[in-house]
C-alpha positions as CSV (number, residue, x, y, z in Angstrom):
1,M,-7.6,9.9,11.9
2,E,-10.7,11.9,11.6
3,K,-12.8,11.0,8.7
4,K,-12.9,14.0,6.9
5,G,-10.8,14.5,3.4
6,Y,-10.2,11.3,1.2
7,I,-8.3,8.1,0.9
8,G,-6.0,7.6,-2.0
9,I,-5.3,4.6,-3.8
10,L,-2.4,3.9,-6.1
11,T,-0.3,1.2,-7.8
12,S,2.9,1.6,-8.8
13,G,6.1,-0.1,-10.2
14,G,5.9,-3.7,-11.8
15,D,2.3,-4.8,-11.7
16,A,1.5,-8.1,-9.4
17,S,-1.4,-10.3,-9.5
18,G,-3.3,-9.6,-6.5
19,M,-3.1,-5.4,-6.8
20,N,-6.8,-5.6,-8.0
21,A,-8.1,-7.5,-5.1
22,T,-6.2,-5.3,-2.5
23,I,-7.4,-2.1,-4.4
24,R,-11.0,-3.9,-3.8
25,A,-10.2,-4.7,-0.4
26,I,-9.0,-1.1,0.9
27,T,-11.8,0.5,-1.6
28,R,-14.9,-1.5,0.6
29,S,-12.9,-1.3,4.2
30,A,-12.5,2.2,4.0
31,I,-16.2,3.0,2.8
32,C,-17.5,0.2,5.4
33,N,-15.6,2.3,8.2
34,G,-16.9,5.9,6.9
35,Y,-14.3,7.2,4.9
36,K,-14.3,8.2,0.9
37,V,-12.1,6.9,-1.7
38,K,-10.3,8.2,-4.5
39,G,-8.6,6.2,-7.6
40,I,-5.0,7.5,-8.8
41,Y,-4.1,6.2,-12.0
42,R,-0.6,5.5,-13.2
43,G,1.0,5.7,-9.9
44,Y,2.9,8.7,-9.0
45,E,2.8,9.8,-12.8
46,G,-0.9,10.0,-12.1
47,L,-0.9,11.8,-9.1
48,I,1.4,14.5,-10.6
49,H,-1.1,15.1,-13.4
50,D,-4.2,14.5,-11.2
51,E,-5.5,11.7,-13.0
52,I,-7.8,10.7,-10.1
53,R,-11.8,10.0,-9.6
54,E,-13.8,8.9,-6.5
55,L,-14.3,5.1,-5.9
56,T,-17.0,3.7,-5.2
57,S,-18.0,0.0,-3.7
58,E,-19.3,-0.9,-7.3
59,D,-16.4,0.3,-8.8
60,V,-14.2,-2.5,-7.5
61,S,-16.7,-5.2,-8.1
62,N,-15.5,-8.3,-10.0
63,I,-12.1,-7.4,-9.9
64,I,-10.9,-9.9,-7.3
65,Q,-10.3,-12.6,-9.7
66,R,-8.5,-10.3,-12.4
67,G,-4.7,-9.9,-12.7
68,G,-2.6,-6.5,-13.5
69,T,-4.4,-3.5,-11.4
70,I,-7.3,-1.3,-12.5
71,L,-5.6,1.8,-11.3
72,K,-2.6,1.4,-14.1
73,T,0.7,1.3,-13.1
74,A,3.6,3.6,-14.3
75,R,7.4,4.4,-13.6
76,S,7.6,8.4,-12.5
77,K,11.2,10.1,-13.5
78,D,9.3,13.6,-12.1
79,F,8.3,11.8,-8.6
80,E,12.0,11.6,-8.0
81,T,12.7,15.0,-8.1
82,P,11.6,17.4,-5.3
83,E,9.8,19.5,-7.5
84,G,7.9,16.7,-9.0
85,R,7.0,15.4,-5.1
86,Q,5.8,19.1,-4.0
87,K,3.4,19.0,-7.6
88,A,2.2,15.7,-6.0
89,Y,1.5,17.1,-2.6
90,E,-0.3,20.2,-4.5
91,V,-2.6,17.8,-6.4
92,M,-3.3,15.9,-3.1
93,Q,-4.3,19.4,-1.4
94,K,-6.9,20.2,-3.9
95,E,-8.3,16.9,-4.4
96,E,-8.3,17.0,-0.2
97,I,-6.8,13.6,-0.4
98,T,-5.3,13.3,3.2
99,A,-3.5,9.6,3.4
100,L,-2.0,7.9,0.4
101,F,-2.0,3.8,0.5
102,V,0.7,2.8,-2.2
103,I,0.5,-0.9,-3.3
104,G,3.9,-1.5,-4.9
105,G,7.1,-3.1,-4.0
106,N,10.8,-1.5,-3.0
107,G,10.9,1.3,-5.2
108,S,7.3,2.5,-5.1
109,L,7.8,2.3,-1.0
110,T,10.9,4.2,-0.9
111,G,8.9,7.0,-2.9
112,A,6.4,7.1,-0.3
113,R,8.6,7.2,2.4
114,V,10.6,10.2,1.1
115,F,7.4,11.7,0.5
116,A,6.2,11.6,3.8
117,Q,9.3,13.0,5.3
118,E,9.0,16.1,2.9
119,H,5.5,16.3,3.9
120,D,4.7,15.7,7.4
121,D,0.7,16.3,7.2
122,V,0.5,13.1,4.8
123,V,-0.1,10.1,6.2
124,C,1.4,7.0,3.5
125,I,0.3,3.2,4.3
126,G,2.2,0.6,2.5
127,L,0.9,-2.5,1.2
128,P,3.4,-5.3,-0.4
129,G,2.7,-5.4,-3.8
130,T,5.6,-7.7,-5.6
131,I,6.4,-10.5,-7.1
132,D,9.9,-11.0,-6.1
133,N,8.6,-11.3,-2.7
134,D,11.9,-9.0,-1.4
135,L,10.5,-6.9,1.4
136,C,11.6,-7.5,5.1
137,G,9.0,-7.5,7.9
138,T,6.5,-9.5,5.9
139,D,6.9,-13.2,5.0
140,R,5.0,-12.9,2.0
141,T,4.2,-10.3,-0.6
142,I,1.2,-10.0,-3.0
143,G,1.6,-12.1,-6.0
144,Y,4.3,-13.8,-5.2
145,D,2.3,-17.1,-4.8
146,T,0.7,-16.6,-8.5
147,A,4.0,-16.1,-9.9
148,L,5.3,-19.2,-8.4
149,N,2.8,-21.1,-9.4
150,T,2.6,-19.9,-12.9
151,I,6.4,-20.9,-13.0
152,V,6.2,-24.0,-12.0
153,D,3.5,-24.7,-14.3
154,C,5.7,-23.6,-16.7
155,V,8.8,-25.7,-15.9
156,D,6.5,-28.3,-16.0
157,K,5.6,-28.2,-19.6
158,I,9.3,-27.3,-20.0
159,R,10.3,-30.4,-18.7
160,D,8.3,-32.6,-21.1
161,T,10.5,-31.3,-23.9
162,A,13.7,-31.5,-22.0
163,T,12.9,-35.1,-21.0
164,S,12.2,-36.0,-24.6
165,H,15.6,-34.6,-26.6
166,E,17.6,-35.3,-23.0
167,R,18.8,-31.7,-23.0
168,I,19.5,-29.4,-20.1
169,F,17.1,-26.4,-19.9
170,F,18.0,-23.0,-18.2
171,V,15.1,-21.3,-16.8
172,E,14.9,-17.9,-16.0
173,V,12.9,-16.0,-13.8
174,M,12.4,-12.9,-12.1
175,G,13.1,-11.5,-8.8
176,R,15.5,-9.0,-9.1
177,D,18.1,-9.4,-6.4
178,A,16.0,-11.9,-4.8
179,G,16.0,-15.6,-5.3
180,F,12.7,-16.5,-3.9
181,L,11.2,-17.3,-7.3
182,A,13.9,-19.4,-8.5
183,Q,14.6,-21.7,-5.4
184,N,11.1,-22.5,-4.6
185,S,10.1,-23.1,-7.9
186,A,13.1,-25.3,-8.2
187,I,11.9,-27.1,-5.1
188,A,8.2,-27.6,-6.3
189,S,9.2,-28.2,-9.8
190,G,11.7,-31.2,-9.2
191,A,14.5,-28.7,-10.8
192,E,17.9,-29.8,-10.3
193,A,18.9,-26.8,-9.3
194,A,18.7,-23.3,-8.9
195,I,21.3,-20.7,-9.3
196,I,20.1,-17.7,-6.9
197,P,22.0,-14.1,-5.5
198,E,21.7,-15.4,-2.2
199,D,23.9,-18.5,-2.5
200,Q,27.4,-16.8,-1.9
201,T,29.2,-19.7,-1.3
202,D,32.9,-19.7,-2.8
203,K,32.2,-22.7,-4.9
204,D,31.0,-21.7,-8.5
205,Q,27.2,-22.6,-8.7
206,L,27.2,-24.3,-12.1
207,E,30.6,-26.4,-11.2
208,E,28.7,-27.4,-8.2
209,F,25.4,-28.5,-10.4
210,I,27.9,-29.8,-12.8
211,S,30.1,-31.8,-10.0
212,R,26.9,-33.5,-8.4
213,G,27.1,-36.1,-11.1
214,F,23.6,-35.1,-12.5
215,R,23.4,-36.8,-15.6
216,K,23.8,-40.2,-13.8
217,T,20.4,-41.0,-12.8
218,K,18.6,-38.7,-15.3
219,N,18.6,-38.2,-18.9
220,S,17.5,-34.7,-18.7
221,S,18.0,-31.6,-16.3
222,I,16.1,-28.2,-15.3
223,V,18.1,-25.4,-13.6
224,I,16.0,-22.5,-12.7
225,V,18.1,-19.3,-12.7
226,T,17.5,-15.7,-11.2
227,E,17.4,-13.1,-13.7
228,S,20.7,-10.8,-13.0
229,A,21.2,-7.0,-14.0
230,T,25.0,-7.9,-14.1
231,G,24.6,-10.4,-17.4
232,K,24.7,-13.6,-15.4
233,G,21.4,-14.9,-16.1
234,A,20.3,-18.0,-17.9
235,A,22.0,-16.9,-21.3
236,Y,25.3,-16.7,-19.5
237,Y,25.1,-20.1,-17.7
238,A,23.9,-21.9,-20.8
239,D,26.9,-20.5,-22.6
240,R,29.1,-21.7,-20.0
241,V,28.0,-25.0,-20.6
242,K,28.0,-25.2,-24.5
243,K,32.1,-24.1,-23.9
244,E,33.2,-25.9,-21.0
245,Y,31.0,-29.3,-21.7
246,P,30.4,-29.4,-25.4
247,Q,29.0,-32.8,-25.0
248,Y,25.8,-31.8,-23.1
249,D,22.5,-30.4,-25.2
250,V,21.5,-26.9,-23.5
251,R,18.7,-24.6,-24.1
252,V,17.4,-21.5,-22.6
253,T,13.5,-20.3,-21.8
254,I,13.1,-16.7,-20.1
255,L,10.3,-17.1,-18.7
256,G,9.7,-13.0,-18.7
257,H,6.4,-10.9,-18.3
258,L,4.3,-14.1,-18.2
259,Q,5.0,-14.5,-14.5
260,R,3.7,-11.2,-13.7
261,G,0.4,-11.7,-15.3
262,G,-2.9,-14.2,-14.9
263,S,-6.0,-14.5,-12.4
264,P,-4.3,-14.4,-8.8
265,S,-4.2,-17.5,-6.9
266,A,-7.1,-18.0,-3.6
267,G,-3.5,-17.6,-1.5
268,D,-2.9,-13.8,-3.0
269,R,-6.4,-13.1,-3.4
270,I,-6.8,-13.9,0.3
271,L,-3.5,-12.2,1.8
272,A,-4.6,-9.1,-0.7
273,S,-8.2,-9.0,1.1
274,R,-6.4,-9.3,4.6
275,L,-4.3,-7.0,4.4
276,G,-6.3,-4.4,2.6
277,C,-8.6,-4.3,5.2
278,A,-5.8,-4.0,8.2
279,S,-4.5,-1.0,6.3
280,I,-7.7,0.8,7.2
281,Q,-7.5,-0.6,10.6
282,A,-4.0,0.9,10.9
283,L,-5.3,4.2,9.7
284,M,-7.9,4.1,12.2
285,E,-5.4,3.7,15.0
286,G,-3.4,6.7,14.0
287,Q,-0.5,4.6,12.3
288,R,1.8,6.4,10.0
289,N,4.5,5.4,7.3
290,V,4.1,1.9,7.7
291,M,3.9,-1.4,5.7
292,I,1.3,-3.8,6.5
293,G,2.6,-7.2,6.3
294,I,2.3,-10.7,7.5
295,R,4.3,-12.9,10.1
296,N,3.5,-16.1,11.0
297,D,0.0,-15.9,9.8
298,K,-0.5,-12.7,11.6
299,V,-1.3,-9.3,10.3
300,V,1.9,-6.5,11.7
301,Y,2.4,-3.1,11.0
302,V,6.4,-2.6,9.9
303,P,7.7,1.1,9.4
304,I,8.7,1.8,5.7
305,A,12.1,2.4,6.4
306,E,12.5,-1.0,7.6
307,A,10.5,-3.0,4.7
308,I,12.9,-1.0,2.7
309,K,16.0,-1.0,4.1
310,Q,17.3,-4.5,4.3
311,H,18.3,-7.2,2.3
312,K,15.9,-9.9,3.1
313,P,17.4,-13.1,3.9
314,I,16.5,-16.5,1.9
315,D,16.0,-19.7,4.2
316,N,19.2,-21.6,3.7
317,S,17.5,-24.7,4.6
318,L,15.7,-24.3,1.3
319,I,19.2,-25.1,-0.7
320,D,19.9,-28.2,1.5
321,V,16.2,-29.2,0.6
322,L,16.9,-28.9,-3.5
323,N,20.5,-30.3,-3.3
324,E,19.1,-33.5,-1.4
325,L,16.2,-34.2,-3.5
326,S,17.8,-33.8,-7.1
327,I,19.8,-36.4,-6.7
Protein backbone atom coordinates (compact mmCIF):
# COMPACT_ATOMS: atom_id res chain seq x y z
CA MET A 1 0.00 0.00 0.00
CA GLU A 2 1.22 3.51 -0.82
CA LYS A 3 2.23 5.46 2.25
CA LYS A 4 -0.14 8.32 1.66
CA GLY A 5 -3.05 9.36 3.80
CA TYR A 6 -3.56 7.95 7.29
CA ILE A 7 -4.13 4.65 9.01
CA GLY A 8 -7.25 4.83 11.21
CA ILE A 9 -7.54 2.73 14.38
CA LEU A 10 -10.74 2.07 16.30
CA THR A 11 -11.88 -0.25 19.08
CA SER A 12 -15.43 -1.52 18.94
CA GLY A 13 -17.86 -3.65 20.92
CA GLY A 14 -17.00 -4.99 24.36
CA ASP A 15 -13.67 -3.87 25.79
CA ALA A 16 -10.92 -6.42 26.38
CA SER A 17 -7.66 -6.12 28.27
CA GLY A 18 -4.88 -5.84 25.71
CA MET A 19 -6.72 -3.42 23.42
CA ASN A 20 -4.40 -0.61 24.54
CA ALA A 21 -1.37 -2.79 23.89
CA THR A 22 -2.76 -3.39 20.39
CA ILE A 23 -3.30 0.32 19.75
CA ARG A 24 0.28 0.96 20.88
CA ALA A 25 1.71 -1.77 18.64
CA ILE A 26 -0.19 -0.66 15.53
CA THR A 27 0.68 3.00 16.06
CA ARG A 28 4.38 2.52 16.70
CA SER A 29 4.86 -0.11 14.00
CA ALA A 30 3.03 2.13 11.51
CA ILE A 31 5.16 5.18 12.37
CA CYS A 32 8.33 3.07 12.28
CA ASN A 33 7.42 2.03 8.72
CA GLY A 34 6.60 5.52 7.47
CA TYR A 35 2.83 5.71 7.96
CA LYS A 36 0.79 8.36 9.74
CA VAL A 37 -1.90 7.31 12.22
CA LYS A 38 -5.20 8.66 13.43
CA GLY A 39 -7.17 7.40 16.40
CA ILE A 40 -10.94 7.10 16.03
CA TYR A 41 -12.76 7.52 19.31
CA ARG A 42 -15.87 5.53 20.37
CA GLY A 43 -15.70 2.97 17.59
CA TYR A 44 -17.87 3.21 14.50
CA GLU A 45 -20.00 5.82 16.24
CA GLY A 46 -16.98 8.09 16.50
CA LEU A 47 -16.13 7.43 12.87
CA ILE A 48 -19.57 8.64 11.82
CA HIS A 49 -19.34 11.75 14.00
CA ASP A 50 -15.69 12.55 13.16
CA GLU A 51 -14.25 12.04 16.65
CA ILE A 52 -10.76 11.61 15.25
CA ARG A 53 -7.28 12.93 15.95
CA GLU A 54 -3.73 12.10 14.95
CA LEU A 55 -1.71 9.76 17.16
CA THR A 56 2.02 10.01 17.80
CA SER A 57 4.38 7.54 19.39
CA GLU A 58 4.19 9.58 22.61
CA ASP A 59 0.38 9.34 22.64
CA VAL A 60 0.60 5.58 23.11
CA SER A 61 3.37 5.68 25.70
CA ASN A 62 2.69 4.03 29.07
CA ILE A 63 -0.53 2.28 28.00
CA ILE A 64 0.61 -1.30 27.43
CA GLN A 65 -0.21 -2.15 31.06
CA ARG A 66 -3.62 -0.49 31.11
CA GLY A 67 -6.94 -2.30 30.72
CA GLY A 68 -9.84 -0.93 28.70
CA THR A 69 -9.15 1.24 25.67
CA ILE A 70 -7.86 4.80 25.45
CA LEU A 71 -9.88 5.19 22.23
CA LYS A 72 -13.09 4.31 24.10
CA THR A 73 -15.66 1.98 22.60
CA ALA A 74 -19.35 2.07 21.76
CA ARG A 75 -21.96 0.14 19.85
CA SER A 76 -23.35 2.02 16.88
CA LYS A 77 -26.87 1.52 15.61
CA ASP A 78 -26.26 4.11 12.89
CA PHE A 79 -23.38 2.09 11.44
CA GLU A 80 -25.76 -0.83 10.94
CA THR A 81 -27.56 1.24 8.27
CA PRO A 82 -26.29 2.02 4.73
CA GLU A 83 -26.79 5.71 5.45
CA GLY A 84 -24.63 5.54 8.56
CA ARG A 85 -21.87 3.66 6.77
CA GLN A 86 -21.95 6.18 3.91
CA LYS A 87 -21.50 8.99 6.42
CA ALA A 88 -18.58 7.12 7.97
CA TYR A 89 -17.02 6.75 4.52
CA GLU A 90 -17.35 10.47 3.88
CA VAL A 91 -15.64 11.22 7.18
CA MET A 92 -12.80 8.86 6.24
CA GLN A 93 -12.38 10.73 2.95
CA LYS A 94 -12.33 14.06 4.76
CA GLU A 95 -9.76 12.79 7.29
CA GLU A 96 -7.67 11.15 4.51
CA ILE A 97 -7.92 7.73 6.15
CA THR A 98 -7.24 5.03 3.56
CA ALA A 99 -6.92 1.96 5.81
CA LEU A 100 -9.16 1.10 8.76
CA PHE A 101 -7.81 -1.07 11.57
CA VAL A 102 -10.64 -2.55 13.66
CA ILE A 103 -9.90 -4.10 17.06
CA GLY A 104 -12.91 -6.06 18.29
CA GLY A 105 -14.95 -9.23 18.20
CA ASN A 106 -17.47 -10.87 15.89
CA GLY A 107 -19.86 -7.92 15.58
CA SER A 108 -17.06 -5.41 15.04
CA LEU A 109 -15.45 -7.47 12.29
CA THR A 110 -18.84 -8.09 10.69
CA GLY A 111 -19.23 -4.32 10.44
CA ALA A 112 -15.77 -4.04 8.85
CA ARG A 113 -16.62 -6.69 6.29
CA VAL A 114 -19.85 -4.99 5.22
CA PHE A 115 -18.12 -1.62 5.09
CA ALA A 116 -15.34 -2.97 2.86
CA GLN A 117 -17.86 -4.63 0.55
CA GLU A 118 -19.67 -1.33 0.02
CA HIS A 119 -16.51 0.72 -0.50
CA ASP A 120 -13.87 -0.97 -2.63
CA ASP A 121 -11.24 1.69 -2.00
CA VAL A 122 -11.25 1.13 1.78
CA VAL A 123 -8.76 -1.37 3.19
CA CYS A 124 -9.95 -3.05 6.40
CA ILE A 125 -7.65 -4.97 8.73
CA GLY A 126 -9.18 -6.75 11.72
CA LEU A 127 -7.53 -7.64 15.01
CA PRO A 128 -9.28 -10.15 17.32
CA GLY A 129 -10.02 -8.22 20.52
CA THR A 130 -12.58 -10.14 22.60
CA ILE A 131 -12.55 -12.07 25.87
CA ASP A 132 -14.85 -14.72 24.36
CA ASN A 133 -12.13 -16.33 22.18
CA ASP A 134 -14.84 -17.14 19.64
CA LEU A 135 -13.31 -15.93 16.36
CA CYS A 136 -12.32 -18.61 13.86
CA GLY A 137 -8.86 -18.75 12.36
CA THR A 138 -6.98 -17.80 15.52
CA ASP A 139 -6.06 -19.96 18.49
CA ARG A 140 -6.39 -17.05 20.92
CA THR A 141 -7.99 -13.62 20.95
CA ILE A 142 -6.66 -10.52 22.68
CA GLY A 143 -8.16 -10.27 26.18
CA TYR A 144 -9.04 -13.94 26.59
CA ASP A 145 -6.03 -14.88 28.72
CA THR A 146 -6.52 -11.97 31.11
CA ALA A 147 -10.23 -12.71 31.53
CA LEU A 148 -9.47 -16.38 32.13
CA ASN A 149 -6.98 -15.54 34.87
CA THR A 150 -9.44 -13.12 36.45
CA ILE A 151 -12.10 -15.83 36.59
CA VAL A 152 -9.71 -18.33 38.13
CA ASP A 153 -8.68 -15.82 40.78
CA CYS A 154 -12.34 -15.17 41.64
CA VAL A 155 -13.24 -18.87 41.76
CA ASP A 156 -10.29 -19.55 44.07
CA LYS A 157 -11.80 -17.05 46.52
CA ILE A 158 -15.32 -18.43 46.12
CA ARG A 159 -13.96 -21.90 46.87
CA ASP A 160 -13.02 -20.75 50.38
CA THR A 161 -16.62 -19.81 51.14
CA ALA A 162 -18.04 -22.89 49.41
CA THR A 163 -15.83 -25.14 51.52
CA SER A 164 -16.55 -23.31 54.77
CA HIS A 165 -20.32 -23.58 54.31
CA GLU A 166 -20.44 -26.90 52.41
CA ARG A 167 -22.29 -25.37 49.49
CA ILE A 168 -22.64 -25.79 45.75
CA PHE A 169 -21.73 -22.56 43.96
CA PHE A 170 -22.89 -21.92 40.40
CA VAL A 171 -20.53 -19.30 38.96
CA GLU A 172 -21.66 -17.58 35.76
CA VAL A 173 -18.99 -16.32 33.36
CA MET A 174 -19.09 -14.49 30.05
CA GLY A 175 -18.56 -16.08 26.66
CA ARG A 176 -21.77 -15.38 24.75
CA ASP A 177 -22.26 -18.53 22.64
CA ALA A 178 -18.80 -19.93 23.37
CA GLY A 179 -17.70 -22.00 26.36
CA PHE A 180 -13.95 -21.40 26.23
CA LEU A 181 -13.87 -19.26 29.38
CA ALA A 182 -16.11 -21.63 31.34
CA GLN A 183 -14.42 -24.87 30.30
CA ASN A 184 -10.83 -23.74 30.78
CA SER A 185 -11.46 -21.79 33.99
CA ALA A 186 -13.16 -24.90 35.38
CA ILE A 187 -10.06 -26.98 34.65
CA ALA A 188 -7.69 -24.32 35.99
CA SER A 189 -9.64 -23.72 39.21
CA GLY A 190 -10.37 -27.37 39.97
CA ALA A 191 -14.13 -26.91 39.55
CA GLU A 192 -16.36 -29.97 39.57
CA ALA A 193 -18.18 -29.18 36.32
CA ALA A 194 -18.63 -26.73 33.47
CA ILE A 195 -21.95 -26.20 31.71
CA ILE A 196 -21.20 -24.88 28.22
CA PRO A 197 -23.14 -24.39 24.95
CA GLU A 198 -20.87 -26.75 23.01
CA ASP A 199 -21.62 -29.80 25.15
CA GLN A 200 -24.69 -30.80 23.19
CA THR A 201 -25.14 -34.34 24.43
CA ASP A 202 -28.56 -35.90 24.85
CA LYS A 203 -27.92 -36.13 28.59
CA ASP A 204 -28.91 -33.19 30.74
CA GLN A 205 -25.69 -31.47 31.86
CA LEU A 206 -27.01 -30.85 35.36
CA GLU A 207 -28.21 -34.43 35.71
CA GLU A 208 -24.81 -35.66 34.57
CA PHE A 209 -23.08 -33.53 37.19
CA ILE A 210 -25.36 -34.77 39.98
CA SER A 211 -25.22 -38.41 38.88
CA ARG A 212 -21.41 -38.52 39.05
CA GLY A 213 -21.77 -38.64 42.81
CA PHE A 214 -19.81 -35.45 43.36
CA ARG A 215 -20.69 -35.34 47.08
CA LYS A 216 -19.06 -38.64 47.94
CA THR A 217 -15.56 -37.26 48.40
CA LYS A 218 -16.18 -33.49 48.64
CA ASN A 219 -18.10 -31.26 50.97
CA SER A 220 -18.39 -28.41 48.46
CA SER A 221 -18.62 -27.97 44.72
CA ILE A 222 -18.08 -25.31 42.07
CA VAL A 223 -19.91 -25.38 38.74
CA ILE A 224 -18.89 -22.85 36.06
CA VAL A 225 -21.74 -21.87 33.72
CA THR A 226 -21.52 -19.90 30.46
CA GLU A 227 -23.94 -16.96 30.34
CA SER A 228 -27.02 -17.61 28.22
CA ALA A 229 -29.24 -15.37 26.13
CA THR A 230 -32.04 -17.93 26.58
CA GLY A 231 -32.08 -17.58 30.35
CA LYS A 232 -30.30 -20.86 31.13
CA GLY A 233 -27.49 -19.28 33.10
CA ALA A 234 -26.25 -19.97 36.62
CA ALA A 235 -29.51 -18.89 38.26
CA TYR A 236 -31.50 -21.33 36.11
CA TYR A 237 -29.40 -24.32 37.18
CA ALA A 238 -29.30 -23.22 40.81
CA ASP A 239 -33.11 -22.98 40.87
CA ARG A 240 -33.34 -26.47 39.41
CA VAL A 241 -31.11 -27.88 42.14
CA LYS A 242 -33.20 -26.16 44.83
CA LYS A 243 -36.35 -27.76 43.42
CA GLU A 244 -35.04 -31.17 42.41
CA TYR A 245 -32.38 -31.68 45.12
CA PRO A 246 -33.53 -29.58 48.11
CA GLN A 247 -30.98 -31.28 50.39
CA TYR A 248 -28.20 -29.20 48.83
CA ASP A 249 -27.30 -25.65 49.89
CA VAL A 250 -26.89 -23.65 46.68
CA ARG A 251 -25.56 -20.18 45.88
CA VAL A 252 -25.05 -18.18 42.65
CA THR A 253 -22.26 -15.76 41.73
CA ILE A 254 -22.38 -13.82 38.46
CA LEU A 255 -18.95 -12.37 37.75
CA GLY A 256 -20.22 -9.98 35.07
CA HIS A 257 -18.05 -7.09 33.91
CA LEU A 258 -15.41 -7.88 36.49
CA GLN A 259 -14.04 -10.23 33.82
CA ARG A 260 -13.38 -7.47 31.29
CA GLY A 261 -11.18 -5.13 33.29
CA GLY A 262 -7.74 -5.17 34.81
CA SER A 263 -4.17 -4.95 33.66
CA PRO A 264 -3.57 -7.34 30.75
CA SER A 265 -1.57 -10.49 31.37
CA ALA A 266 1.90 -10.93 29.90
CA GLY A 267 0.36 -13.34 27.40
CA ASP A 268 -2.14 -10.75 26.17
CA ARG A 269 0.50 -8.02 26.00
CA ILE A 270 2.76 -10.19 23.87
CA LEU A 271 -0.10 -11.38 21.64
CA ALA A 272 -1.34 -7.80 21.13
CA SER A 273 2.17 -6.62 20.30
CA ARG A 274 2.77 -9.41 17.79
CA LEU A 275 -0.57 -9.01 16.04
CA GLY A 276 -0.29 -5.22 16.00
CA CYS A 277 3.08 -5.33 14.25
CA ALA A 278 1.86 -8.08 11.93
CA SER A 279 -1.12 -5.94 10.89
CA ILE A 280 1.22 -3.27 9.51
CA GLN A 281 3.23 -5.96 7.73
CA ALA A 282 0.00 -7.23 6.19
CA LEU A 283 -0.81 -3.72 4.98
CA MET A 284 2.62 -3.38 3.37
CA GLU A 285 2.13 -6.73 1.65
CA GLY A 286 -1.11 -5.50 0.07
CA GLN A 287 -3.44 -7.60 2.21
CA ARG A 288 -6.97 -6.31 2.61
CA ASN A 289 -10.09 -7.39 4.47
CA VAL A 290 -8.22 -9.88 6.62
CA MET A 291 -8.05 -10.58 10.34
CA ILE A 292 -4.62 -11.04 11.88
CA GLY A 293 -4.61 -14.23 13.94
CA ILE A 294 -2.24 -16.73 15.49
CA ARG A 295 -2.14 -20.49 14.88
CA ASN A 296 0.42 -22.83 16.39
CA ASP A 297 2.31 -19.74 17.59
CA LYS A 298 2.61 -18.40 14.01
CA VAL A 299 0.94 -15.23 12.73
CA VAL A 300 -1.65 -15.88 10.01
CA TYR A 301 -3.93 -13.77 7.79
CA VAL A 302 -7.53 -14.93 7.89
CA PRO A 303 -10.21 -13.51 5.55
CA ILE A 304 -12.63 -11.58 7.75
CA ALA A 305 -15.52 -13.48 6.16
CA GLU A 306 -13.99 -16.75 7.36
CA ALA A 307 -13.27 -15.43 10.86
CA ILE A 308 -16.89 -14.47 11.50
CA LYS A 309 -18.95 -16.98 9.55
CA GLN A 310 -18.33 -20.18 11.50
CA HIS A 311 -18.80 -21.26 15.10
CA LYS A 312 -15.36 -21.88 16.57
CA PRO A 313 -15.29 -25.45 17.93
CA ILE A 314 -14.04 -26.27 21.42
CA ASP A 315 -11.67 -29.18 21.91
CA ASN A 316 -13.89 -31.97 23.24
CA SER A 317 -10.92 -33.54 25.01
CA LEU A 318 -11.11 -30.64 27.49
CA ILE A 319 -14.51 -31.93 28.61
CA ASP A 320 -12.98 -35.37 29.25
CA VAL A 321 -10.08 -33.83 31.19
CA LEU A 322 -12.45 -31.98 33.52
CA ASN A 323 -14.67 -35.02 34.03
CA GLU A 324 -11.73 -37.23 34.96
CA LEU A 325 -10.14 -34.72 37.33
CA SER A 326 -13.33 -33.76 39.16
CA ILE A 327 -13.97 -37.16 40.76
